[in-house]
C-alpha positions as a Markdown table, in Angstrom:
| # | Residue | x | y | z |
|---|---|---|---|---|
| 1 | Met | -19.8 | 11.2 | 16.4 |
| 2 | Leu | -19.6 | 10.2 | 12.7 |
| 3 | Thr | -22.7 | 10.7 | 10.6 |
| 4 | Ser | -24.0 | 9.8 | 7.2 |
| 5 | Asn | -25.8 | 11.6 | 4.4 |
| 6 | Val | -29.1 | 12.3 | 6.1 |
| 7 | Pro | -30.8 | 15.7 | 5.8 |
| 8 | Gly | -30.2 | 17.9 | 8.8 |
| 9 | Ile | -27.2 | 15.9 | 9.9 |
| 10 | Pro | -23.7 | 17.5 | 9.8 |
| 11 | Gly | -21.9 | 16.4 | 6.6 |
| 12 | Ala | -25.1 | 16.0 | 4.6 |
| 13 | Glu | -24.6 | 19.3 | 2.8 |
| 14 | Pro | -21.5 | 21.4 | 2.2 |
| 15 | Ala | -21.1 | 24.9 | 3.7 |
| 16 | Ala | -20.9 | 26.3 | 0.2 |
| 17 | Ala | -22.0 | 24.0 | -2.7 |
| 18 | Pro | -19.6 | 24.0 | -5.6 |
| 19 | Ala | -21.2 | 24.6 | -8.9 |
| 20 | Ala | -18.6 | 22.7 | -11.0 |
| 21 | Gly | -15.0 | 21.7 | -11.0 |
| 22 | Met | -12.7 | 18.7 | -10.6 |
| 23 | Gly | -13.5 | 18.4 | -6.9 |
| 24 | Leu | -17.2 | 18.1 | -7.6 |
| 25 | Arg | -16.7 | 15.7 | -10.5 |
| 26 | Leu | -14.8 | 13.4 | -8.1 |
| 27 | Gly | -17.3 | 13.9 | -5.4 |
| 28 | Glu | -20.1 | 12.9 | -7.7 |
| 29 | Tyr | -18.2 | 9.9 | -8.8 |
| 30 | Val | -17.7 | 8.8 | -5.2 |
| 31 | Ala | -21.3 | 9.4 | -4.2 |
| 32 | Gly | -22.7 | 7.9 | -7.4 |
| 33 | Met | -20.8 | 4.6 | -7.4 |
| 34 | Ala | -23.1 | 1.7 | -6.6 |
| 35 | Ala | -22.3 | -1.9 | -5.7 |
| 36 | Arg | -24.2 | -3.0 | -8.8 |
| 37 | Asp | -21.5 | -1.2 | -10.9 |
| 38 | Leu | -18.8 | -3.6 | -9.7 |
| 39 | Asp | -18.1 | -6.4 | -12.0 |
| 40 | Ala | -16.6 | -9.8 | -11.0 |
| 41 | Arg | -13.0 | -8.7 | -11.9 |
| 42 | Thr | -13.3 | -5.6 | -9.8 |
| 43 | Met | -14.6 | -7.5 | -6.8 |
| 44 | Glu | -11.9 | -10.1 | -7.2 |
| 45 | Ala | -9.3 | -7.4 | -7.3 |
| 46 | Thr | -10.8 | -5.9 | -4.1 |
| 47 | Trp | -10.6 | -9.2 | -2.2 |
| 48 | Arg | -7.0 | -9.5 | -3.3 |
| 49 | Cys | -6.2 | -6.1 | -2.0 |
| 50 | Leu | -7.9 | -6.9 | 1.3 |
| 51 | Leu | -5.9 | -10.1 | 1.8 |
| 52 | Asp | -2.7 | -8.5 | 0.9 |
| 53 | Ala | -3.1 | -5.5 | 3.2 |
| 54 | Leu | -3.9 | -7.8 | 6.2 |
| 55 | Ala | -0.8 | -9.9 | 5.4 |
| 56 | Ser | 1.4 | -6.8 | 5.4 |
| 57 | Ala | -0.1 | -5.4 | 8.6 |
| 58 | Ala | 0.0 | -8.7 | 10.6 |
| 59 | Ala | 3.6 | -9.3 | 9.6 |
| 60 | Ala | 4.5 | -5.9 | 11.1 |
| 61 | Ala | 2.4 | -5.9 | 14.3 |
| 62 | Asp | 5.3 | -6.3 | 16.7 |
| 63 | Leu | 7.6 | -3.7 | 15.2 |
| 64 | Pro | 8.5 | -0.8 | 17.6 |
| 65 | Ala | 7.5 | 1.7 | 14.9 |
| 66 | Val | 4.0 | 0.2 | 14.6 |
| 67 | Gln | 3.6 | 0.1 | 18.4 |
| 68 | Ala | 4.6 | 3.8 | 18.5 |
| 69 | Ala | 2.0 | 4.6 | 15.8 |
| 70 | Gln | -0.7 | 2.7 | 17.8 |
| 71 | Ala | 0.1 | 4.6 | 21.0 |
| 72 | Thr | 0.1 | 7.9 | 19.1 |
| 73 | Gly | -3.1 | 7.2 | 17.3 |
| 74 | Leu | -4.9 | 6.5 | 20.5 |
| 75 | Ala | -3.4 | 9.6 | 22.2 |
| 76 | Leu | -4.3 | 11.9 | 19.4 |
| 77 | Tyr | -7.6 | 10.5 | 18.2 |
| 78 | Gly | -9.1 | 8.8 | 21.2 |
| 79 | Ala | -11.3 | 5.9 | 22.1 |
| 80 | Gly | -13.8 | 4.0 | 20.0 |
| 81 | Arg | -14.8 | 0.6 | 18.8 |
| 82 | Ser | -12.5 | 0.2 | 15.8 |
| 83 | Ser | -9.8 | -2.5 | 16.0 |
| 84 | Leu | -6.2 | -1.9 | 16.1 |
| 85 | Trp | -5.5 | -5.1 | 14.2 |
| 86 | Phe | -4.1 | -8.1 | 16.0 |
| 87 | Thr | -3.6 | -6.2 | 19.3 |
| 88 | Gly | -7.0 | -6.6 | 21.1 |
| 89 | Lys | -7.1 | -2.8 | 21.4 |
| 90 | Thr | -9.7 | -0.5 | 20.0 |
| 91 | Gly | -9.8 | 3.2 | 19.2 |
| 92 | Ser | -11.7 | 5.7 | 17.2 |
| 93 | Ala | -12.0 | 5.2 | 13.4 |
| 94 | Ala | -9.3 | 7.8 | 12.9 |
| 95 | Ala | -7.0 | 6.2 | 15.5 |
| 96 | Ala | -7.4 | 2.8 | 14.0 |
| 97 | Ser | -6.9 | 4.0 | 10.5 |
| 98 | Phe | -3.7 | 5.8 | 11.5 |
| 99 | Ala | -2.3 | 2.8 | 13.4 |
| 100 | Asn | -3.3 | 0.2 | 10.9 |
| 101 | Ser | -2.0 | 2.1 | 8.0 |
| 102 | Ala | 1.4 | 2.3 | 9.8 |
| 103 | Ala | 1.4 | -1.4 | 10.2 |
| 104 | Thr | 0.4 | -2.1 | 6.6 |
| 105 | Ala | 3.1 | 0.1 | 5.2 |
| 106 | Ala | 5.9 | -0.7 | 7.7 |
| 107 | Leu | 7.6 | -3.6 | 5.9 |
| 108 | Asp | 7.2 | -2.5 | 2.3 |
| 109 | Leu | 5.0 | -5.6 | 1.6 |
| 110 | Asp | 1.9 | -3.6 | 0.7 |
| 111 | Asp | 0.3 | -3.3 | -2.8 |
| 112 | Gly | 1.1 | -0.5 | -5.3 |
| 113 | Tyr | 0.2 | 1.0 | -8.6 |
| 114 | Arg | 2.8 | 1.4 | -11.2 |
| 115 | Gln | 1.8 | 4.8 | -12.8 |
| 116 | Ala | 1.2 | 6.4 | -9.4 |
| 117 | Arg | 4.5 | 5.0 | -8.1 |
| 118 | Gly | 3.0 | 4.5 | -4.7 |
| 119 | His | 0.9 | 2.5 | -2.4 |
| 120 | Pro | -2.9 | 3.0 | -2.1 |
| 121 | Gly | -3.9 | -0.1 | 0.0 |
| 122 | Ala | -2.1 | 1.0 | 3.2 |
| 123 | Ala | -4.5 | 4.0 | 3.3 |
| 124 | Val | -7.7 | 2.7 | 1.9 |
| 125 | Ile | -8.1 | -0.7 | 3.5 |
| 126 | Pro | -7.5 | 0.5 | 7.1 |
| 127 | Thr | -9.9 | 3.4 | 6.6 |
| 128 | Val | -12.8 | 1.2 | 5.3 |
| 129 | Leu | -12.4 | -1.5 | 7.9 |
| 130 | Ser | -12.2 | 1.1 | 10.7 |
| 131 | Leu | -15.5 | 2.5 | 9.7 |
| 132 | Ala | -17.0 | -1.0 | 9.3 |
| 133 | Asp | -16.1 | -1.4 | 13.0 |
| 134 | Glu | -17.2 | 2.0 | 14.1 |
| 135 | Leu | -20.6 | 2.1 | 12.3 |
| 136 | Pro | -22.1 | -1.4 | 12.1 |
| 137 | Gly | -24.8 | -1.9 | 9.5 |
| 138 | His | -22.7 | -1.5 | 6.4 |
| 139 | Thr | -23.1 | -4.4 | 3.9 |
| 140 | Val | -20.2 | -6.2 | 2.4 |
| 141 | Gln | -21.0 | -4.5 | -0.9 |
| 142 | Asp | -20.7 | -1.1 | 0.9 |
| 143 | Leu | -17.2 | -2.1 | 1.9 |
| 144 | Leu | -16.2 | -3.2 | -1.5 |
| 145 | Thr | -17.6 | 0.0 | -3.1 |
| 146 | Ala | -15.7 | 2.2 | -0.7 |
| 147 | Val | -12.4 | 0.4 | -1.3 |
| 148 | Val | -12.9 | 0.8 | -5.1 |
| 149 | Val | -13.6 | 4.5 | -5.0 |
| 150 | Gly | -10.8 | 5.1 | -2.5 |
| 151 | Tyr | -8.2 | 3.5 | -4.8 |
| 152 | Glu | -9.7 | 5.3 | -7.8 |
| 153 | Val | -9.6 | 8.9 | -6.4 |
| 154 | Gly | -6.3 | 8.5 | -4.7 |
| 155 | Leu | -4.5 | 7.0 | -7.7 |
| 156 | Arg | -6.0 | 9.5 | -10.1 |
| 157 | Leu | -4.9 | 12.5 | -8.1 |
| 158 | Ala | -1.5 | 11.0 | -7.7 |
| 159 | Met | -1.0 | 10.3 | -11.4 |
| 160 | Ser | -2.3 | 13.7 | -12.4 |
| 161 | Arg | 0.5 | 15.5 | -10.5 |
| 162 | Pro | 3.2 | 17.1 | -12.6 |
| 163 | Ala | 5.9 | 15.2 | -10.8 |
| 164 | Tyr | 6.4 | 12.2 | -8.5 |
| 165 | Ala | 5.4 | 12.5 | -4.9 |
| 166 | Pro | 5.6 | 9.9 | -2.1 |
| 167 | Ser | 2.4 | 8.1 | -1.3 |
| 168 | Gly | 1.7 | 10.1 | 1.9 |
| 169 | Ala | 1.3 | 13.3 | -0.2 |
| 170 | Trp | -1.8 | 11.8 | -1.9 |
| 171 | Ser | -3.1 | 9.0 | 0.3 |
| 172 | Gly | -5.3 | 11.6 | 2.1 |
| 173 | Tyr | -7.4 | 11.9 | -1.1 |
| 174 | Ala | -8.0 | 8.2 | -1.0 |
| 175 | Val | -9.1 | 8.4 | 2.6 |
| 176 | Val | -11.5 | 11.2 | 1.8 |
| 177 | Ala | -13.1 | 9.2 | -1.0 |
| 178 | Ala | -13.3 | 5.9 | 0.9 |
| 179 | Ala | -14.6 | 7.4 | 4.2 |
| 180 | Gly | -16.9 | 9.7 | 2.3 |
| 181 | Lys | -18.5 | 6.8 | 0.6 |
| 182 | Met | -18.8 | 4.8 | 3.8 |
| 183 | Leu | -20.5 | 7.8 | 5.4 |
| 184 | Gly | -22.7 | 8.5 | 2.4 |
| 185 | Leu | -21.6 | 12.1 | 2.2 |
| 186 | His | -22.8 | 14.7 | -0.3 |
| 187 | Pro | -20.6 | 15.2 | -3.3 |
| 188 | Gly | -20.0 | 18.8 | -2.3 |
| 189 | Val | -18.7 | 17.8 | 1.1 |
| 190 | Ile | -16.3 | 15.4 | -0.6 |
| 191 | Ala | -15.2 | 18.1 | -3.0 |
| 192 | His | -14.4 | 20.5 | -0.1 |
| 193 | Ala | -12.5 | 17.7 | 1.8 |
| 194 | Leu | -10.4 | 16.9 | -1.3 |
| 195 | Ala | -9.5 | 20.6 | -1.7 |
| 196 | Ile | -8.6 | 20.9 | 2.0 |
| 197 | Ala | -6.4 | 17.8 | 1.7 |
| 198 | Ala | -4.7 | 19.4 | -1.3 |
| 199 | Gln | -3.3 | 22.2 | 0.9 |
| 200 | Thr | -2.9 | 20.3 | 4.2 |
| 201 | Ala | -1.5 | 16.9 | 3.2 |
| 202 | Pro | 2.2 | 16.2 | 4.0 |
| 203 | Ala | 4.5 | 18.0 | 1.6 |
| 204 | Leu | 7.1 | 15.3 | 1.5 |
| 205 | Pro | 10.3 | 15.7 | -0.4 |
| 206 | Ala | 10.4 | 13.4 | -3.5 |
| 207 | Leu | 13.0 | 11.1 | -1.9 |
| 208 | Ala | 11.3 | 10.9 | 1.5 |
| 209 | Gly | 12.1 | 7.7 | 3.4 |
| 210 | Leu | 15.0 | 6.5 | 1.3 |
| 211 | Ala | 17.4 | 7.5 | 4.0 |
| 212 | Gly | 16.0 | 4.8 | 6.2 |
| 213 | Ser | 13.7 | 6.3 | 8.8 |
| 214 | Asp | 10.3 | 5.0 | 10.0 |
| 215 | Val | 8.6 | 7.9 | 8.2 |
| 216 | Lys | 9.3 | 6.4 | 4.8 |
| 217 | Glu | 6.6 | 7.6 | 2.4 |
| 218 | Gly | 4.5 | 9.2 | 5.2 |
| 219 | Ile | 1.3 | 7.2 | 4.5 |
| 220 | Pro | 0.0 | 7.3 | 8.1 |
| 221 | Ala | 0.5 | 11.1 | 8.0 |
| 222 | Gly | -1.4 | 11.2 | 4.8 |
| 223 | Val | -4.2 | 9.2 | 6.4 |
| 224 | Ala | -4.4 | 11.6 | 9.3 |
| 225 | Ala | -4.5 | 14.5 | 6.9 |
| 226 | Gly | -7.3 | 12.9 | 5.0 |
| 227 | Trp | -9.4 | 12.3 | 8.1 |
| 228 | Thr | -8.8 | 15.9 | 9.3 |
| 229 | Ala | -9.9 | 17.3 | 5.9 |
| 230 | Leu | -13.0 | 15.2 | 5.9 |
| 231 | Arg | -14.1 | 16.1 | 9.4 |
| 232 | Leu | -13.4 | 19.8 | 8.7 |
| 233 | Ala | -15.6 | 19.6 | 5.5 |
| 234 | Met | -18.3 | 17.7 | 7.4 |
| 235 | Ala | -18.3 | 20.5 | 10.0 |
| 236 | Gly | -18.8 | 23.2 | 7.4 |
| 237 | Tyr | -15.1 | 24.2 | 6.7 |
| 238 | Ala | -14.7 | 25.5 | 3.2 |
| 239 | Gly | -11.8 | 24.2 | 1.1 |
| 240 | Pro | -10.0 | 26.0 | -1.7 |
| 241 | Leu | -11.9 | 24.3 | -4.5 |
| 242 | Ala | -10.0 | 26.1 | -7.3 |
| 243 | Val | -6.8 | 24.3 | -6.3 |
| 244 | Leu | -8.1 | 21.0 | -7.9 |
| 245 | Asp | -8.6 | 22.9 | -11.2 |
| 246 | Asp | -5.1 | 24.4 | -11.3 |
| 247 | Arg | -3.5 | 22.7 | -14.3 |
| 248 | Arg | -0.1 | 23.4 | -12.8 |
| 249 | Leu | -1.0 | 21.1 | -10.0 |
| 250 | Phe | -3.3 | 18.5 | -11.6 |
| 251 | Asp | -3.6 | 17.5 | -15.2 |
| 252 | Pro | -7.3 | 17.3 | -15.9 |
| 253 | Asp | -6.9 | 14.9 | -18.9 |
| 254 | Val | -5.1 | 12.4 | -16.7 |
| 255 | Leu | -7.5 | 13.0 | -13.8 |
| 256 | Leu | -10.6 | 12.3 | -15.7 |
| 257 | His | -9.5 | 9.9 | -18.4 |
| 258 | Gly | -11.6 | 6.7 | -18.1 |
| 259 | Leu | -13.2 | 7.8 | -14.9 |
| 260 | Gly | -16.3 | 5.6 | -14.3 |
| 261 | Lys | -15.1 | 2.8 | -16.6 |
| 262 | Thr | -12.6 | 0.0 | -15.7 |
| 263 | Pro | -11.6 | 0.8 | -12.1 |
| 264 | Leu | -7.9 | 1.3 | -11.5 |
| 265 | Ile | -7.9 | -1.2 | -8.7 |
| 266 | Gln | -7.7 | -3.9 | -11.3 |
| 267 | Gly | -4.2 | -2.7 | -12.2 |
| 268 | Val | -2.7 | -2.9 | -8.7 |
| 269 | Tyr | 0.4 | -4.9 | -8.2 |
| 270 | Phe | 1.3 | -7.2 | -5.3 |
| 271 | Lys | 4.7 | -7.9 | -3.8 |
| 272 | Pro | 6.2 | -11.3 | -3.1 |
| 273 | Phe | 9.1 | -9.7 | -1.2 |
| 274 | Gly | 9.2 | -7.1 | 1.6 |
| 275 | Cys | 11.4 | -4.4 | -0.1 |
| 276 | Cys | 11.1 | -1.5 | -2.5 |
| 277 | Arg | 9.6 | -2.4 | -5.8 |
| 278 | His | 12.7 | -1.3 | -7.6 |
| 279 | Ile | 14.5 | -4.3 | -6.1 |
| 280 | His | 12.0 | -7.0 | -7.2 |
| 281 | Ala | 13.1 | -7.3 | -10.8 |
| 282 | Pro | 16.8 | -7.9 | -9.8 |
| 283 | Leu | 15.6 | -10.5 | -7.3 |
| 284 | Glu | 13.7 | -12.2 | -10.2 |
| 285 | Gly | 16.8 | -12.1 | -12.3 |
| 286 | Trp | 18.8 | -13.9 | -9.6 |
| 287 | Leu | 16.1 | -16.5 | -9.0 |
| 288 | His | 15.9 | -17.1 | -12.8 |
| 289 | Leu | 19.6 | -17.8 | -13.0 |
| 290 | Gln | 19.6 | -19.8 | -9.8 |
| 291 | Ala | 16.9 | -22.1 | -11.0 |
| 292 | Ala | 18.3 | -22.5 | -14.5 |
| 293 | His | 21.9 | -23.3 | -13.4 |
| 294 | Gly | 21.5 | -24.7 | -9.9 |
| 295 | Leu | 23.5 | -21.9 | -8.4 |
| 296 | His | 24.4 | -21.3 | -4.7 |
| 297 | Ala | 25.6 | -18.1 | -3.1 |
| 298 | Arg | 29.1 | -19.6 | -2.7 |
| 299 | Asp | 29.4 | -19.9 | -6.5 |
| 300 | Ile | 29.2 | -16.1 | -7.0 |
| 301 | Ala | 32.3 | -14.0 | -7.6 |
| 302 | Asp | 30.3 | -10.9 | -8.3 |
| 303 | Met | 26.9 | -9.8 | -9.5 |
| 304 | Gln | 25.9 | -6.8 | -11.7 |
| 305 | Val | 22.4 | -5.3 | -11.9 |
| 306 | Arg | 21.4 | -3.3 | -14.9 |
| 307 | Thr | 18.3 | -1.1 | -14.4 |
| 308 | Tyr | 16.6 | 2.3 | -14.7 |
| 309 | Arg | 17.7 | 5.5 | -13.0 |
| 310 | Ala | 15.1 | 5.7 | -10.3 |
| 311 | Thr | 16.7 | 2.7 | -8.6 |
| 312 | Phe | 19.7 | 4.9 | -7.8 |
| 313 | Asn | 17.5 | 7.0 | -5.5 |
| 314 | Leu | 17.7 | 4.1 | -3.0 |
| 315 | Ala | 20.4 | 4.1 | -0.4 |
| 316 | Asn | 21.6 | 0.7 | -1.6 |
| 317 | Ser | 23.8 | 0.1 | 1.4 |
| 318 | Ala | 25.6 | -3.2 | 1.5 |
| 319 | Thr | 25.6 | -2.9 | 5.4 |
| 320 | Pro | 22.2 | -1.5 | 6.4 |
| 321 | Ser | 21.8 | -0.9 | 10.1 |
| 322 | Thr | 17.9 | -0.9 | 10.2 |
| 323 | Leu | 15.1 | -2.8 | 8.5 |
| 324 | Val | 14.1 | 0.3 | 6.6 |
| 325 | Glu | 17.6 | 0.8 | 5.2 |
| 326 | Ala | 17.6 | -2.9 | 4.2 |
| 327 | Gln | 14.2 | -2.4 | 2.4 |
| 328 | Tyr | 15.9 | 0.2 | 0.2 |
| 329 | Ser | 19.1 | -1.7 | -0.8 |
| 330 | Val | 19.4 | -3.7 | -4.0 |
| 331 | Pro | 22.8 | -5.3 | -3.0 |
| 332 | Tyr | 21.7 | -6.3 | 0.5 |
| 333 | Cys | 18.3 | -7.8 | -0.6 |
| 334 | Leu | 20.0 | -9.7 | -3.4 |
| 335 | Gly | 22.7 | -11.0 | -1.1 |
| 336 | Leu | 20.1 | -12.0 | 1.5 |
| 337 | Cys | 18.0 | -13.8 | -1.1 |
| 338 | Ala | 21.1 | -15.7 | -2.5 |
| 339 | Val | 22.2 | -16.8 | 1.0 |
| 340 | His | 18.9 | -17.5 | 2.7 |
| 341 | Gly | 16.3 | -17.8 | 0.0 |
| 342 | Gly | 13.3 | -15.7 | -1.1 |
| 343 | Asp | 11.3 | -16.3 | 2.1 |
| 344 | Ala | 14.0 | -14.4 | 4.1 |
| 345 | Leu | 12.5 | -11.3 | 2.5 |
| 346 | Leu | 8.9 | -12.2 | 3.4 |
| 347 | Pro | 9.4 | -10.1 | 5.5 |
| 348 | Leu | 12.9 | -8.9 | 6.2 |
| 349 | Glu | 13.9 | -9.6 | 9.7 |
| 350 | Gly | 16.3 | -7.8 | 12.0 |
| 351 | Ser | 18.2 | -11.1 | 12.8 |
| 352 | His | 19.7 | -11.0 | 9.4 |
| 353 | Leu | 21.1 | -7.4 | 9.5 |
| 354 | Gly | 24.4 | -8.5 | 11.0 |
| 355 | Asp | 24.9 | -11.6 | 8.8 |
| 356 | Ala | 28.5 | -11.4 | 7.7 |
| 357 | Thr | 28.0 | -13.8 | 4.8 |
| 358 | Val | 25.2 | -11.6 | 3.4 |
| 359 | Arg | 27.1 | -8.4 | 3.9 |
| 360 | Glu | 30.2 | -9.8 | 2.2 |
| 361 | Leu | 28.2 | -10.9 | -0.8 |
| 362 | Ala | 26.3 | -7.6 | -1.0 |
| 363 | Ala | 29.6 | -5.8 | -1.2 |
| 364 | Arg | 30.3 | -7.6 | -4.5 |
| 365 | Ile | 27.0 | -6.6 | -6.1 |
| 366 | Thr | 27.0 | -3.4 | -8.2 |
| 367 | Val | 24.1 | -1.5 | -9.8 |
| 368 | Ile | 24.5 | 0.2 | -13.1 |
| 369 | His | 22.2 | 2.3 | -15.3 |
| 370 | Asp | 21.0 | 0.7 | -18.6 |
| 371 | Ala | 19.9 | 3.2 | -21.2 |
| 372 | Asp | 17.9 | 0.5 | -23.0 |
| 373 | Ile | 15.9 | -0.2 | -19.9 |
| 374 | Glu | 15.3 | 3.4 | -18.9 |
| 375 | Pro | 12.4 | 4.1 | -21.3 |
| 376 | Leu | 10.4 | 1.1 | -19.9 |
| 377 | Phe | 10.0 | 2.8 | -16.5 |
| 378 | Pro | 7.5 | 3.7 | -14.9 |
| 379 | Ala | 5.1 | 1.6 | -17.0 |
| 380 | Arg | 7.4 | -1.3 | -16.1 |
| 381 | Ser | 10.1 | -1.7 | -13.5 |
| 382 | Pro | 12.4 | -4.2 | -15.1 |
| 383 | Ala | 16.1 | -5.2 | -14.7 |
| 384 | Ser | 18.6 | -7.8 | -15.7 |
| 385 | Val | 21.3 | -9.5 | -13.7 |
| 386 | Thr | 24.7 | -10.7 | -14.8 |
| 387 | Ile | 26.7 | -13.1 | -12.5 |
| 388 | Thr | 30.4 | -13.9 | -12.7 |
| 389 | Leu | 31.0 | -17.3 | -11.1 |
| 390 | Arg | 34.2 | -18.2 | -9.2 |
| 391 | Asn | 35.2 | -20.4 | -12.2 |
| 392 | Gly | 35.1 | -17.3 | -14.4 |
| 393 | Gln | 31.9 | -18.2 | -16.2 |
| 394 | Arg | 29.4 | -15.3 | -16.8 |
| 395 | Leu | 25.7 | -15.8 | -16.8 |
| 396 | Ala | 23.1 | -13.2 | -17.8 |
| 397 | Ser | 19.4 | -13.2 | -17.2 |
| 398 | Pro | 16.9 | -11.7 | -19.6 |
| 399 | Val | 15.3 | -8.4 | -18.8 |
| 400 | Met | 12.9 | -9.4 | -16.0 |
| 401 | Asp | 9.7 | -7.9 | -14.7 |
| 402 | Pro | 8.6 | -8.3 | -11.1 |
| 403 | Arg | 6.1 | -10.9 | -10.1 |
| 404 | Gly | 2.8 | -9.5 | -9.0 |
| 405 | Asp | 2.3 | -6.9 | -11.8 |
| 406 | Pro | -0.9 | -7.3 | -13.8 |
| 407 | Ala | 1.2 | -8.9 | -16.7 |
| 408 | Thr | 2.9 | -11.3 | -14.2 |
| 409 | Pro | 0.2 | -11.8 | -11.6 |
| 410 | Met | 0.3 | -13.6 | -8.3 |
| 411 | Ala | -2.6 | -16.2 | -8.1 |
| 412 | Trp | -4.9 | -16.3 | -5.1 |
| 413 | Gly | -3.0 | -19.2 | -3.8 |
| 414 | Asp | 0.2 | -17.2 | -4.0 |
| 415 | Leu | -1.4 | -14.4 | -1.9 |
| 416 | Glu | -2.5 | -17.0 | 0.7 |
| 417 | Arg | 1.0 | -18.4 | 0.9 |
| 418 | Lys | 2.3 | -14.8 | 1.3 |
| 419 | Phe | -0.1 | -14.3 | 4.2 |
| 420 | Arg | 1.0 | -17.6 | 5.9 |
| 421 | Val | 4.7 | -17.0 | 5.4 |
| 422 | Ala | 4.7 | -13.3 | 6.3 |
| 423 | Thr | 2.7 | -13.9 | 9.5 |
| 424 | Arg | 4.4 | -17.1 | 10.6 |
| 425 | Cys | 6.0 | -15.4 | 13.6 |
| 426 | Gly | 3.0 | -13.3 | 14.7 |
| 427 | Leu | -0.1 | -15.5 | 14.2 |
| 428 | Ser | -0.8 | -19.1 | 15.2 |
| 429 | Ser | -1.7 | -21.4 | 12.3 |
| 430 | Ala | -5.3 | -21.5 | 13.7 |
| 431 | Arg | -5.5 | -17.8 | 13.7 |
| 432 | Gln | -4.1 | -17.6 | 10.2 |
| 433 | Gln | -6.7 | -20.0 | 9.0 |
| 434 | Ala | -9.5 | -18.0 | 10.7 |
| 435 | Val | -8.5 | -14.9 | 8.8 |
| 436 | Leu | -8.2 | -16.8 | 5.5 |
| 437 | Asp | -11.6 | -18.6 | 6.1 |
| 438 | Ala | -13.3 | -15.3 | 6.8 |
| 439 | Ile | -12.0 | -13.7 | 3.7 |
| 440 | Ala | -12.8 | -16.8 | 1.6 |
| 441 | Gly | -16.3 | -16.6 | 2.9 |
| 442 | Leu | -16.7 | -13.0 | 1.9 |
| 443 | Arg | -15.1 | -13.8 | -1.5 |
| 444 | Asn | -17.6 | -16.6 | -2.0 |
| 445 | Gly | -20.7 | -14.5 | -1.3 |
| 446 | Asp | -21.1 | -14.3 | 2.5 |
| 447 | Ser | -23.0 | -11.1 | 3.4 |
| 448 | Asp | -21.6 | -10.8 | 7.0 |
| 449 | Ser | -18.2 | -9.1 | 7.5 |
| 450 | Gly | -18.5 | -9.8 | 11.3 |
| 451 | Pro | -16.3 | -12.9 | 11.4 |
| 452 | Leu | -13.4 | -11.1 | 9.7 |
| 453 | Leu | -13.7 | -8.0 | 11.9 |
| 454 | Arg | -13.8 | -10.1 | 15.0 |
| 455 | Thr | -10.7 | -12.1 | 14.2 |
| 456 | Leu | -8.8 | -8.9 | 13.4 |
| 457 | Gly | -9.8 | -7.5 | 16.8 |
| 458 | Leu | -8.2 | -10.3 | 18.7 |
| 459 | Pro | -4.6 | -10.0 | 20.1 |
| 460 | Gly | -1.6 | -11.7 | 18.6 |
| 461 | Arg | -1.4 | -15.5 | 18.6 |
| 462 | Thr | -4.9 | -16.2 | 20.0 |
| 463 | Val | -7.2 | -18.4 | 18.1 |
| 464 | Ala | -10.3 | -16.8 | 16.6 |
């Protein structure tokens, strides 16, 4: 049974207390963060992340891959009182975190952080809400604080790595921090858990998922690794604390810069489309030209995307055979948007994969490297689009940034619309409203998270 930081209870003290080091610094940050330290901007950012994660998860609830993750989570981690969102089923906190993270990440709709080049929300939000179910008595402020420290620690350890790694390689750190805060663990226990996670988290290749499998960035596997590391540390397992101080693995200047000041969660981006972030700027370029010139897909002779080199790591197939392959294709997503509009990517649906009109247009879309755009990445992820019309006219967009970045934010109303559109097939309008009302109540100061947790625990299209 899970326990909190109470003298004499497992998890209250580490097996071997670290005297110093990066692990302890992070553990002390997690343990020391208080709700009173969260300003209005941080709380608002947290509510936005919560709404966005639930939109992403609800949109994916019926996918075979998500259902497989739910069955696997229950088989591996057992029964409990934590909700497997929108199914009516429950499991242990670890089972629910695993399953709900798979749902949140499945359609590439979940939030991200530019400098980490990955997705924290799909690990943190499921972890915190699973523990809110498992251990009633937490205040809403407890939940907010746990979300903030989960994002902070996961993102810092991701950014401090010497090279890019997919989100699953570092999402376990975020789980350790978020769950450690919810459980009130000793800083030394958190330090050991972070160190254990450093050597047991998924060692994904840098381009993991881009071939189009359900594994993608391995976020559920990272969540499982984080839970395992935390439970081991709570039981007295000693982690290799020195690994977090190895400058070859983690840059201490990046890791600690600004820690305890403006929380990184304020810099999260949100996605208006269910596809890789590298594709969003090209979509904005097309939508800009479409609006400015009244274009239709039938007007296009060919289209050229100019962008940074990381975009070429995507499969970019004009004829994807799976939803995951489609999520990683600039030509296909652009063709789909031109033919069926932006909401066809909120989220991508299997019914469009065989659309001959989309495929034919996608085959006439090329992606080329632009040396002038390259230095802007990863601080930005911009692109420009040039269209040749059937009458020979050429139209070029400016260099566009994706919507949803801090510099081009989505308003609260935009996120609510995203929730409604993305979940239109899985939730009734009354159920959608129940979720939105529960989040609005919390955002406006309600102290009871019960209404939200209860509506997440109901199956499919029932009314809360």
